[in-house]
N, C-alpha and C positions, 0 to 999 in steps of 0.2 A: 504493499499499499504506499502510495506517495504522500508527501506532505501537502501537495497542492492537487485538488481533484480537478481534472480537465473533463469537460463533457465530451461525450463520445462522438457527437457530430462535428467537433472541431479538430479531431485527430484525423490527418489525412490517410487516405488508403495508399499504403506503401506499395502494394502490388501494381496499382494503377500508375504510380510514379515511375516504378521500373519499367513498365511496359512502354510508357512515353519515352523514356530515355533510350530504350532499345530501337524504337521506330525513328527517333531523331537521329540516333547514332548511324543507322543505316542509310539515311538521306544524305548525310554530310560527307565530305571528302575525308580521308584519313587525317589530314593535317588538323582538321578542326573537330575531330570525333572526341578527342579528350576534353574539349571545352564543354561537352554535353553533360559530363559527369558533374562539372561545377554548377551547372544550371540545376541539375536535378538533386544534388545533394548540397544543401546549404552550408554544411560543415566543411566540405571540400572548397566551396567558394570562399568562405571565410579564411581558411588556411591559405589558400592561394593568395588572397588580398593581403593577408598579414605577411606573407613571405615577400610579396612584391613591395609592401610598405617598408619592411626592414631593409630590403635590398636597395631601394631608393634612398632611404635615410642613410645607410651606409655609404652609398655613392656620394650623397650631398656632403656628408662628413669628410670623406676623403678629399673631395674638392676643396672644402674649407681648410682642412689641414694643409693641402698643398699650397694654397694661397698663403696662408700664414707662414709656411716654410720659405716660400719665395720672397715674401716681404722681409723676413728675418735675414735671408741671404743678401738681398740688395742692401739692407740697412748696414749689415756687417761690412760689405764692400765699401760703402760710402764712408763709414767710420774709419775704416782702414786707410782710405785715401786721405781723409782729413788728418789723421794721425801722421801719415807720412809727409803731408805738406806742412804741418805745424811742428813736427819734431825738429829741433835744432840739428844743424849738420854737425858732423864730427870733424874735429881738426885732424891734421896729419898724424898727430901723436896718438890719436885714438881717444883723447879726453873730450868729453862733451863740454861745450860751452854754450851759454844761453845767448841767443841773438837779442840785441836790444830792441826794445819796443819801438814801433815806428815814430811815435811822439818823442821818445827819448832821441832817436836817431836825428830828428829834425833840430832838436835843442843841441845835439852834439855838433852840428854844422856851424854853430855860432862861432865867431872868432874867439881865439883863446883869451884876448884881452877883455872880453865881455864878462868872463867868469861864468859859473854855473848858474842858470836861470831855471826857475820853476815854470811849469806851463802856465800861461797867463791868458786869459780871455781878452780878445781885442776890444777896444773901447767902442761902444755902441754910439751912434749918432741919430739924431732925429731924421726922419724921412726927408730928403731934400725935395724941392719942387720938381726937379727933373732928375730922378735917379738913373744911374747908369745901367745899360743892359748887360748884367753880369753873365748872361748866356753867351756872349761873344767870347768868353774865356773858354777855351777847350776843355772839357770835362764838366762844365756846369750846365745843367738843363734846367727846365722850369721848376722842378721840385727842389733842386739845390739852391737855385736862386731864391725861392720862398724861404727855405731854411736859413739862408744867410741873411735875408731881410729881416726875419724873425729875431736875429741876433744883433740887428742894428747895422748891418754892413750893407751899404747902398751904392757904393762908388768904386771905380777902379782904383782911385788914389788910396782908398782904405786898404784894399787887397795889396796893393804895391808896397804899402808902408808897413806890412806885417813883420815883425821881428820873428826869428825862428821859434822863440817860445810861444808867440801867438799863433803862428801857422801850425805848430805842434798841438796847441789847444784845440784849434778848429779841427785838425785831422782826427784827434782823439775823440772829440765831442761827436763828429760824424762818423766815427768808426771806420775811417778810410784806410787805415794801415799803410800810410806813406803816399797816398795818391796825389796829395797836393804837391809834394815835391816831384813825384814822377810825371805829373802832367805840367808842371812848370806854371803854376797859377800866378806866382808873384811876378815872374818875368813877363808873362803875358799882360797882367794888369799894368805893369810899369810901361810896356809898349803901348797899351791902349790909353793910358792916362798922360803919357809924354814925360813921365818922371823916370830918371835913372838913378835909383838908389841902390847902394851896395849893402848886401847883408852877409 
């Protein structure tokens, strides 16, 4: 006796289902014949659906893990490249020495008579009536011009008059790693403003 009573008229006639299964099986080609069992037997259909579900879930998990592994590998290569670029070069003796920071390198270019200077922010001025087009200096685009204007730098003469400590401060502030010196902003500004000062 079962815990749940099922009325007799709700229980399907199994013999009739098996007969239907054989008739459908006979009509279908051999490739599709096994699919009839899944239609006739709900438990077989459920088992097949479960197996397919687990298979697809496993496949999706494999794809996801492959993507994670790929991202990890690419990240590792990028960090290795960064490490190679940032690691100081070794001297001939094999002893590592640290390369001076770009801002320190600009300060080091100051004449020996000037003495050691610390980084110093250039003096800001009010916006003139006709500010110079700083974009004419190679290496300065619209965004950099706006950043320099935000620091109160509006004219070629201001850039031309930067001391090495001031150029180093701007370089450090903008995280340029020596770009101001490489692009020759001060010499370009001197040419544009018509001033020839020596630093």
